[in-house]
N, C-alpha and C positions, 0 to 999 in steps of 0.2 A: 620217035613219034611226036606228032604235031603238039606243040606246049599247051595251045589252046584246046585242043583234045583231051589232053591229060587233065587240065583243070575242070573240063565239063565232067568227065569221069569221076573225079574226086568228089566233086559237089553231089552228084547222083548219089554215090555210095553213102555219103555223109546223110543224106535225106533219107535214104532207106533204112539205114540202122537207126536213126532218130525216130522213125515210124514204129520199127519194130520194137524199140525200148518202149515207147509209149503204149503200144497195144499191150505187150506182155507185162510190164513192170519189172521193177529191179528185184521184187521178191513177191512172197505170196501177200495177197491184200485180205486184211480181214475185216469183215463186216458185223457190226455189233447192233443187236436191238435195242433201241431206247428202252428207258425205263418205263414209259408209257407212250403208247401211240393210239390214234382214232382212226376207225375206219367209217366213213360215210356211206350209208346204206341208202337205196333208193327210198323216196317217199312213197308212202307215209310212214315207212318202217322207221325204227329208232337209230339214234347214233349210239354204236356200241362202243363202250369203253373196255380195251383189252389191256390188262395189265401184266407185264413180264418182266422178271429180273433179268439185268444185263448179263447177257451170255453171247459166245460167238454162234452165229448161224451158219454161215457157210464160206468158203474161201473162195476167191476169185479164180483160183487154178484148179478148182473142182466142181465146176459149174455143170459138167457133163452128165452128173447123177443128180437126180431131184433130192434136196434136203429132206431130212426126217421131219415129220410134224412137230410141231412147238406146243407143249402143255400150256393150257391157256385158262385164265380164270375170266368168265365171261358175264355180261349183264345185258338185258334186253327185254322186249316185250313180244317180239314175233319169231315165228319159228316155221319153217327153216328161213333162214336170213341169207342172202345172196349179196356179195360185195359188188359194188360199181366195177367195171373194168379197171385195171391197175394202169397209173399215169407215171411219168417219168418223175413227178415231185414225190412219190412214194418212197419210202425207205426200204421195202421189200419187194423182191420180184413178184410178179403177178402169181406165180405158181404158189409162192409160200403164203400170201394173202389168201387165197382161194382155200388152201389147205387149212389154214388157221380158223376161217370163218366156219368152214365145213365141221369143226370140232363144237361149234356152238350148241348150248343145250339150254332148255327153259329152267333150270332148276335155280340158278344164282343171278337172275335179272335185276337190273336197276337202272335207272333213267339217268344220263349225264348231259351236262351242258357243255358244248365245245368252247375252248379258250381261243377263240379266233380273233385275230387283229381287227380293229375297228377300219372300215373303209371310209375314207374321207374324200368327198367330191370337192374340188376346188369351188370357191364362191364364183357365182356368175349373175351379177346384176344385170338386168335388161339394159340394151343399147338404148340410147337417148333417141327414140325414134321421133321423126316431125309430127307424126299423127297417130294417136291411140284412139281410136273412135269411142270405145267404151272408157277411156280414161283409166284403164286398170289392165295390170299383167300380172302374170303368175309369179309368185315368191318361189324360188328355185328349192328343190329338195333339201340342199345344204343349208341353205337359210332357214327353211322351216325346222328342221333337226336343232340348229344352234339357238334360234328364238324360242322355240317350245321350252327348252331346257333351261334357258334363262328365266324365262316367266315363271315356270314353276318353282325355281329357287327363290325369286323374289316374292312369291305368293306365300311361301312357307316362313320366310324370313318375317315378313308383315305379321303372319299369324302369330309367330313365336314372341315377337315384339309388342303385340297388340297396337300396331300403328295403323293409322288410316290411310297412309300412301306415301311414296317417294318417287323423286325424280333422278334419273341416272344417265350418265352418257359413258360410252366405251368405243373402242376401235378394234375392229375384227377384219383380219386381212387388209390392213391399209384404209379401211372406210370406217368413218364415223357414225355411230347409231345414237339414238336418243330415246329413252324410255320414260313414260309416266305410268306409274303403277298406282292403283287406287282399290282400296278394299270397299266391297259393298256388303254390308252386313244385313242377314237375314230379315226380313220386313216382320216376319212372325215365327213362332215356334216351329212351324212345320217346313220353313223353307231351309235352304243351304246357304252357307257364306260363300260369296263369290268374290273373284278379283278381275277386274278389267286392266289390261295392258295396253297402251298407245304407244306405238313404235315408229319412228321415222328416221330417214335419211336423205342425204341430197345427192343428186346426180345431174351434173352440168345445168345447172339452173333450175332444175326441177327438184320439187319435194316430193318423195315417196312415203307414203305412210300406211299403216295396217293396224287392226285392232284384234287382240285375243281375249277371250273369256274363260277363266278357269273356275271350277267348282272345287269347294273344300268336301270330299268325301266323308260321309258319315258312315258308321259302321253297317248301317243298315243298306248301303250301297252294294254290300256283297251278300251273295245268297248265303255264303257260309265262310267265317274267317275263324282260325284256329290258332291259338298262340303256341300250345306245346302239345303235339300229339301224342296220347297215350300209346306206348310201343305195345300195350296188349290188346288194343283196338284196331280193327281193319274193316276197309270198306269192301264189300263182297257182292252184295246184291242191292246195292243203294243207287238210286238216281237222283242227281242233283241238275237243276235248271239254274242259270245264272253263273256269276263268277265266283271262283272259289279261291282262297288264299290260305297257306300255312306257313308259319314261321320256323316249323322244323320238318325234319322227314316224316312223311306219312304212310302208313301201310295199305295196300290193295292186295286183294288175292282174285283169282278168276277161274272159272272151270269151263268145260266144254260149252255148255248152254248158259252158263250164268257169269255176269262179270258186272262191276260198276261202271256207271255211265256218267261222263260230265259233259253236259250240253253247253255250258258256259266256258270261257277262259280259264286256266288254272295257272297260278302263280305259286311257286314255292321258294321262300327264302334260302333253304338247303340246296346242295348240289343235286339232289336226286330224290327219287320216289322208291320207296322199297316194295318188292314183289315179295309176299310171304309165301303163298302157294300159287302154283300154277299148273293146271291140267289142261293139256291140250295147247293149242296156239290162239293167239289174240293180238291183232294189230294195234298200235297206238291209237290210230285213228279212230277205233271202235269205241275206245274207253274215252279218250279226251278229244271229244267232237270238234271244239273250238280252239285247241292249241294247249300245249304245256309248255311254261316258261320255269327255268330253275335258276337259282342263284340271283333272285331278285332282292331289292330292299326289304327289311322288315318293316312291319306295321305294328307299332307298340301299343298296347292297351295302358290306358291311363291309370295311376296308381289308385285312384279312387274317382267314382263318378260324382261330378257336382251339377246338379240339376241347375239350368240358367232360368231362375224364376223371376229373372229382372229381364225378361225378353219383351221386345215392344208390346206384344198383346197381352201382358200380365194382368192389366185392368180389366182384360175381358176373360181372364182364366178363372177357373173353378179350381181351388185348392182344399183338399180333404187330408188331415194328416192323423195318423193312427199310432197311438201310444201303446198298443198291446196287440198280440196276434189275433188276427182278424181273417173271417172267411168274407170274400166278395163274390156277389153274382151279379152280371151285367144282364140286363133286361133289353129286349129288341124295342122297346118303346123310347129309348132314350134315357133309362136310368139306371140305378144300381142299388142293389140291398148289400147290407153287411151286418156282422153280428161278431162279438168276441167269440174265439175259438170253443171256449169251454161255457159259453152262455148263449145257446141258439135262441133262447126266448127273448134276448133283447135284441131283436132284429131291427134295423132301421132302414129307411128307404128315401133316397134322394135322386132328383132328376137332374141330368146335366144342363147347366144353365151357362156355360161358358163356350168360347170358340175353341177353348183347349181344357182338358180335365186333368189334374194331377192328383193321383192317388199317392200319398208319401207315408212310408212307414219310418218310425223313429229307430234310433239305434237298437239293435237287438230283436227286432220285432220281424215275425214271418207273416207274409200275406198270402192268403189262398185265394185263387180265381178259376172262374168258369163262366160260362153264360155267352150271350149274344150281344155284341157291341154295336151301338148306334152313336158315333160320335168320334172325336179326335182324344184318345186316352192315352196316359203315361202312368204305369204302374211302377212304383221304385221301392226297394228295400234293401238297406244295407246289409242284411243277413240272408233272406231265402225268399224266393217266391216260389209256391207250390201249385202245380196246375191239377186241380182236382177234377176236371171234367173238360168236355170239348169247349173251345173259343172259337167262335165264328162271328165273321162280320153281318150285319142285319142286310147289308147290300153287297153280293160278293163281285168285287172288281173285275173278275173274269167274265161275270154276266152283264155287270152295268159299269163301263169304262169311266162314267162319272161320279161312281162311288166315292165319298169323301170319308168314309170310316176307316180310322187308323187306331191299331192298338200296339203300343211299346212296352214290353217288359224288360226292366233293368235291375240287376242286383250286383252288387260289390262282391258278392260271394257266389252263390249258386241259383239256379234255375232248375227244379225238379219236378219230373212226372211222377205223380203219387202212384202207389202200389195198385194193382189189379183190383183189389176189394173196394178201392174207393172210386176208380175211375170206371170200373165196369169192364168187362171183357169185350173184345171186339176191337175194331178200329179208333183211333183218336185222331181228331183234327184240331189244328191250331193255325188260326189266322192271326199272326202278329209278328213284329220284328223283335227279337229276342237278343239280349246282351247279358251275360254272365261272366263277371270279370275271373272267375276261378274255375268254374265247372257247370256245365249242362248234364244233367244225369237222367237215367231212366230207372225208377225203382224197380226191383225184382226183375232185372232184364233176362235173367234165366227161365222166367214163367215161360211154359210152351204156350204161347198163343198163336204165332203165326199169323198175327194181324198187321196193320199198316199205320204207321205214324206218318201222317201227312201234315208237313210244315208249308203253309203258304204265307211267304213273307221273307225272313231272313233269319240266320242263327250265328252269332258271334260268341265265342267262349274261350276262356283260358285253356280248357280242354274239354272233352266229351267222354262219356262212358259207352260202352256198348249197348245197342239196342236190341240186338237179336238174342235169342229167338223170339222174345215177347213182341217184338216189331220189327219190320221191314221198313226202312226210311225212305219217304219220299219228300224231297226238299224242292218245292216250286217257288222261285222267286217272284215277288209281287213288283211288277215292272213300273207302278207308279213310284216306287223307292228309287228310281233313277234320279228323280228330279225333287221328291219330297221326302219327308220323314215323320214318323210319329212326333209329336210335339216335345222338344227338349231332348230328342234322342242323342246320345253321345256321337261325337265327330271323332275322325283320325286325324293325324299330323299331314295327311297325305292330300295333294292338289292334283287335278287332272285336266287337261285341256277339254272344255265343253263346247265352244263355238268358235269357229274361225274359217273364214272362206279361203284364206292363203292367197290373197291378192294384194298388190301394192296399188294404191289410189295415187294418181298424179295431180299435184297442186303446185301452183306458181309461187316461188319464195319470195 
């Protein structure tokens, strides 16, 4: 035999044996299901988090017969749920995934936030063009994310340190940046504190600069903000307009014809939202109309509210203090009456005379409120505020966008809706921003009234009681509270970007 032919034959046999070993393997290959895996479902359905103990699923040598269904614990909002087609990156075969999702039910649904790695886009400063007609160029998306995060961190540090401003430099991806951060305190008690951040960098003899403006969020910027959700309370037939935040898991339920509706963005510090009861199917997008984000940072409520009576407009403010429990009624002509709760004959009346009105209770004093508000008013009690009847603005903002009527109710403990014998049967309307450090409560909520509690403004509380069957809740956010607040209304420790055109301006160095 030709020696060269023998060599060729040996090489060919070796290659065939190598391919055969590679295809078949030296032994049975065991695939294990990870302790937790996630299936991305087509929008707008949920991300279903499927939990499964580690156990063998199928051996590579036995793929000729379909694997047995895997028992699963499931959580979601929509049914039936269909998975996306399996891809090579998935750890289970397509048949197994399809079989797993087909076993999902409505009974044990919960929302889950995927733990996905951050996608980082390399920084891209614009090339130095010889001619920018408008002297501006867009800030890249990577730079927007980086600068916004830094600006928010600086703003929060300034607020914590009570500083007026700071200058700083840093390097990012080999480029030097400079920032001048300036606090702009509110000019009156109804404005929000703001921070201006001027940022610049140099590029081939050109200076690029941009300006960001952030605002300090008041609690009234949220349609509803709850610190601790009562596990015995659920949202079922409630409608909420404006943004919603909760620091813990909160409960919802839905039926075939009834479900809660959130028209604004929903953020939750907990990793999920709990579904107590579910009858029929409901898609996440039908409930959370503007999106749901879990696992966000908590918003802490201050230990005690300290009204800022040293605001810039204090000389124009009207302050009335109450040393004993008092019943207050607002009058549409721009005045209010009050009397000690146990002495109705000692009734007094006073007209609003300042740009802002503060009604302040001493320690241990409860204030009762009702009536029609014409002015900018803050009612504060360290103990309790009791709503004894409708609270309305003389000029409704929905009908008159120029309305300057504002009411804030603030308590270090509770705000309570009085029992039906006091408020009367029927619907109850509240136009106000509410802040109850411990609890917002509806007395006798088991009372079978089947009426509507309409809150036009905002509601922040340590926790809330149930309202049904006495009231179905309708919470509508007062859009004016995006930029203004009732006088002296408490602020969060959170800043957010308010204004930025995301453009670099070019100037000569």
